[in-house]
C-alpha positions in Angstrom: -172.5 -7.1 92.5 -169.6 -6.5 90.2 -171.4 -6.6 86.9 -170.2 -8.6 84.0 -166.9 -10.5 84.1 -164.0 -8.4 82.9 -163.9 -10.1 79.4 -167.6 -9.4 78.9 -167.8 -5.8 79.9 -167.0 -4.6 76.4 -169.7 -6.9 75.0 -172.3 -5.1 77.3 -171.9 -1.8 75.5 -172.0 -3.5 72.1 -175.2 -5.4 73.1 -176.9 -2.1 74.2 -175.8 -0.3 71.0 -177.1 -3.1 68.9 -180.5 -2.9 70.6 -180.6 0.9 70.0 -179.5 0.5 66.4 -182.2 -2.1 65.8 -185.1 -0.5 67.6 -184.0 3.2 67.9 -183.3 5.1 71.0 -186.1 6.0 73.4 -187.5 5.6 76.9 -188.2 1.9 76.3 -184.5 1.1 76.3 -184.9 -0.5 79.7 -187.7 -2.7 78.4 -185.8 -3.6 75.2 -182.7 -4.7 77.2 -184.9 -6.6 79.8 -186.7 -8.4 77.0 -183.5 -9.3 75.1 -182.1 -10.7 78.3 -185.4 -12.8 78.7 -186.0 -11.1 82.1 -189.4 -10.4 83.5 -190.3 -7.1 85.2 -190.5 -9.0 88.5 -187.1 -10.5 88.1 -185.5 -7.2 87.2 -187.2 -5.5 90.1 -186.0 -8.3 92.5 -182.4 -8.0 91.3 -182.5 -4.2 91.5 -184.2 -4.1 94.9 -187.1 -2.0 93.6 -190.8 -2.6 92.9 -192.2 -4.0 89.7 -194.4 -0.9 89.6 -191.3 1.3 89.5 -190.0 -0.8 86.5 -193.4 -0.4 84.8 -193.3 3.4 85.3 -189.7 3.7 83.9 -190.6 1.6 80.9 -193.5 3.9 80.2 -191.1 6.9 80.1 -191.6 8.3 83.6 -188.5 9.7 85.4 -186.8 8.1 88.3 -184.1 8.9 90.9 -180.4 8.5 90.1 -180.2 5.7 92.7 -182.9 3.8 91.0 -181.1 4.1 87.6 -177.9 2.9 89.3 -179.7 -0.2 90.7 -181.2 -1.1 87.3 -177.9 -0.7 85.5 -176.2 -3.0 88.1 -179.1 -5.5 88.0 -178.6 -5.8 84.2 -174.9 -6.6 84.9 -173.5 -3.5 83.3 -171.0 -0.9 84.5 -172.2 2.5 85.7 -170.2 4.0 82.8 -172.8 2.6 80.4 -175.6 4.7 82.0 -175.8 7.0 79.0 -176.7 4.0 76.7 -179.4 2.7 78.9 -181.0 6.0 80.1 -180.7 7.9 76.9 -183.3 10.7 77.4 -182.6 11.1 81.2 
């Protein structure tokens, strides 16, 4: 997985910032991004290689391992450098 095509990588950060600006920061950033991408929990879990239960826990504000965060970021198609935008409180 290489994330977004080179031309769209800048758009990824803009997209995330727009979500945060519209809805405010918080632990539900993963849920907000997932829903804006019209992605189900099961689809995100499959793409990330983790369980739907783990996605549910993260969206409820529970902590997770760094490796899990990495998998979610890449499953969304973003660069790891955008981790601070997706996992704001962690």
